[in-house]
N, C-alpha and C positions, 0 to 999 in steps of 0.2 A: 504493500499499497505508499510505504512512505516514498518507494524509488518514481509512484506515478506523478510526483509535484516537483519541483526543484525546490528544494529548503533554502538554497542564498536567494532564490527568488523574496520572502520575508523577510532578509538580515540587510544590513550595511554598518560601515565601519564606524564605534563610535570611537570607544581608545586600544588602542595597543598599544602595549609599551612597558618594556621590564618584566617582558611575561607577563603581562596584566591583559588580556584579551577581555572586551568588556563591548557584546554587541550590542547592534542595535535593531529590534524584532517589530515587525507590524503584528499586533496583537488581532486583528479587524478577521483574517480566515479562519482565523479557531474560534471567533465567535458567532461569525456567521458563513464559514465554508463549507466546501465539500466535506467526510470524515478525511480523503486524506491529505485536502489542506490541511484538517484540524489537526492529522496527525504528524507533518511535518513540519507546525510550528511547534506543533506537543516537544518536539525530540531538541529544536532548536533549544526553546525553552528554558531544557532540563537539563540539556548539554552547557548550556552557560551557569548553573547555577553549581554541577561540577567540578569545569573548567576554573569560574576564576568566583564564582558565589556572588555579580552583578549583569546586572543588564540594564540598556536602556529597554521600556516597552510605547510604541507608539501606537496611533487607532487602538487605541485602550477603549474607548464607548466612552468617559468621563469628558465636557464638552467643555474647551480651555474659559468657558464662558463662566461657571459655575470654578474653574479653579482660581479666575481673577476674581470673584465674588469672597474665596475663602481668605482668599492675600487679603485683601482690604480689607476686610470684617477681622480677620488676626491685627490687621498693625491698630484698628481704631481700639482693639481690645489691649493691646501693651501701653498705649496712649494715656490708658488710667491714670487718674493716680495712685499711685503706691498704695496708699491707705485702701482705696477698691480695691484691687487686687490681692493685698494680703488678708482682706478679709474673706476672702474664697481659696484660702491655702491647702495644699494638699495635705491629707493626714496621716495613713499609713499605705507601708503596700500591700495589704490586703484591701487596700478604698484606688489608689494609683487611681486618684483624681482631684482635678484640684492647682489651685496655682502653686508652681516650684520656680524660688526669687534666682537672684543673682545669689552660687557660691555656694546654693543648698544642695548642688549636686555633682560629685565629681568623676566622671564617666573614667570607667579607668578597666585594665584586664584584672581577669579574675587574680592569677596569682599577684597583684597587686594591692588588692583590697583591704586589707593587714594595715599600712598606712595609709587610708583613704583621707582620716581628719588630717595629718600634715598635709595632706596634695591640699584637702579645698580651701588651708592657711595659702598655700607655698605660692600653689599655680593652679588657682579655683578657674572652674573651667565658668566662662565670660561670656553666659546667659542668662537668659528664662524665658521658662515655656509655662503651657497651660496645658494639663490633662485632660483627657474626657473620655470616660468610658461607657459600655453600654449601658443603655434609659435602663432602669426598672427592677433594680436589681437589689434585692433587700439589705437593708442597712446599710449600701453603700451609692448615697444618690451621687452627682453629679455636681458640680459646684455651680449652675449658673451663674450669669450674672441680671439675671432676667426681673431681678427683683428692683433693683437696683434705678434704671432708664429702662424708654424704647429703643435704646441703641442694643442694650442688653436682649431683650427680647428677639430684639430680630439677630443676634447672636443665635443666641439659643435653635432657631429654626434653622439659620445656614448649614451650621455645625452637626443637626439632627440631620440635615437632608444630605449632607456631604459623608459623615459618617456612612448612611445608609448606600450611597456609591460606591465606595468604598469598602466596605465589606463584599455586594456584590462582586465586586472583579476580582480579591482574594480568591471568592469559590470557584471561580473560571482560573484563574492561574493557579491552583491546587487540581482544578481538575486535568492542567495540562499536564504539570507536575505527575498526577498517574496516571499520563496516558505516555509518556515519556517515557516511566518504573515499568513500565508494560505491566503495571494495572488495570483496573475496570477503573475506565471514566471516575464516576462518581464513587472511587473507593474512598475519600478523603472528607465526602457530604455531610456523614454523621460525625465529622472529629471539629467539623467550624462551623455547623449551622446555626450555632445561639449566635454569634460573635462577641468573644471574647475578646474584644480587644482593644485599644487605646490609639485616638488621636491628641498626636501632639501637636500642638502650635511652639514654635519657637521663635525665639524673636536674640540675633545679638547683634546687641544697643553698638553704637559708635565707640571707637575705643582710639586712643592715642597709638600710635605707630613707635611711642619712642615705650609700650608696654614691653613687645615682644622683642623690641630689642636688646632693654637692659635686660631681661628676661627669656633667655633660651629655652627653656623647655613649654613656656606661654602657646597656651593654645586657647583657641575662642570653644572646643569640644574633643577632652581629649581621647586617646587611642586605646581603640571599643572594638568589641563583637556585640551585634540587636543578639535580645532575650530568646525571642518568640519562632514565630517559623517561619514568616516577609515580610517585609518591609518596602510599602507603596512612599518614595522620597519625591517629594513637586519642592522641586528646586525656585527659586528668585537666580536674578542672571549675574547675583555679585559676585561666584564662587567663595571656593578656598575647602571645597570636598575632595577628602583625597582616603585612598586604597591604598595598602600595604601591599606591598608585589613579593613575589618567592623568591626576589633579590634582597629584598629588607629595605628596600625603599619606597618614598610614598609614589604616587602618581594621580595626576588632577580631575578629577570625575566633573569635565566641566560641562557647565550648565546646558543642553538642546532644547530649544523653545517646543513646547509639546508632547513632551515625553516624560515618561515618571522611569528615575531610575527607581531600581527594584534588586535587594537586594537577600539571602536566603538568614535565617538568627540558627541561634545556635541549638534552636533545638528541635530546628529541621534537621540542623545536621547528626544532629545524636538518635533522629527518630530515622535517617539515613543511613545511619550502622558511618557515618562519617562518608559517603561515596558522595552528597553535596558539603557546601564546602559556606562554613561563615566565613570571610574575610573581614578582619579587623579594617578600620577607619575612622577618619579624627576628621577635622573642622580647622583648619588656620586662617591664616590672615590672607586677604583677596589677593591669588595671583598681582604681580604686575602691571600683567597685560591686561590686567580689567581697569585699574584702578591709575587711572592715566594722569588723577590733577595733582598742585604740588600744595595738595592741605597734609596739615600733621595730624590728620585722625584719616582712621580709618569707616570707611560708611559702616546703617546698620545693615544685617544680614536679616532674611528672613526664609525660614522655610517648613511645611511643612510634613511630619512621619506620621505616616499610618500605619502602625506595629499589629502585624496579624500572628494571631495565637491558636491553636483549638482552646477547643471550649475546656472551662477548667477543672472541669470531673473527669478527664477524661486519661484514658491510662496509655500512655507513648513506651512505645516498646519499637524495636528495629525493624525496620518493615519485610516485609517478603520477600526473597528474591536478595539482602543486599549480606547476608550471612550464611554459613552451612557448611558441615563438613566434605560435602562436593565439589566446594568453591573452594578451601584448604580458608578461610575467612572465621573467625572467632566476635560473633558477636558484642562489642566493645566497651559496652553501658548495662548496668539494669535500669527495668523500665521503672518511670515516674512516673504521677501524677500531675498535668499541665500546671496546673495552679500551685501546685508547692513549687513546682521547679519556677515558674514566676514571681514567685514571696520571696523566695531566696536569692532569685539575684536583684529585683529590686531593696532587696532589704540592704547589703549589702554595698550602695549605690549612693542610695541618698537619703538625708538625717530626718529626722522623727522629729 
């Protein structure tokens, strides 16, 4: 089936440097194409996750107008007085909902979390975020600003709509991964149908260039890997996102208009018995090619991340076909409940 449609028809160059290949893949044939076209795209998507853990997705079904609206709504939220944002503060890893102020989260690698309090003080992440989860979870309400004013009411409507659009795309991408791994197309549906996902609005405020010059380890968001299954990342045009290459260098993931950067997370890597890669990445100051002015300040950067997770109550164990005696490949990890794993990771990086 796969041979009947040339896979390269749906793929273009995105990033190819230092053994990091991040392809740009058109998702339209998977969403509305023939069975052969769907299979070809599924193979491309899965190979990208297996090779670099990253891809650019275009023709994904979320209109540019919806992306523009959510960026505008995000910027208006972060422009609110600090007291209003603080009144909506994030509370616990179990909830993972609400506003996270400057320096409260320090993204690190798992092996570095023992010194995270010191890192928060010495080289804090230069960002603030707003975390939005699934509505309707008993005892874990979203921290909406709808009680503050009409702008807050509109914010809630915009975010709820975008959350559902991203949830639908998450399901489709997981179906592509299933097909690419020779599993039934709907294999993952029962694992993701609830939508225990997290919509994160990110604001990296303007910052003096001297901060980076005087602190060699300073970044806007520290080197890390994501925790869940996949992440959908919507970037503005500032740049600064980088992935770590197999050579140990960092490679720019340059913003490309109307695409989503999609990357695999640690739980999907674990689920796939490490046949899929969860690649480390970070956010630094904008590249020189983007920052043309003579100002002493780097401009603000905004991004929207939709962290996709299995349903909290699902038990995650190595997928069929990723291990076995006949393959001479052992199962690398014990099974774990998705919710327990995510809470462990969140608790290690964010102060309560």
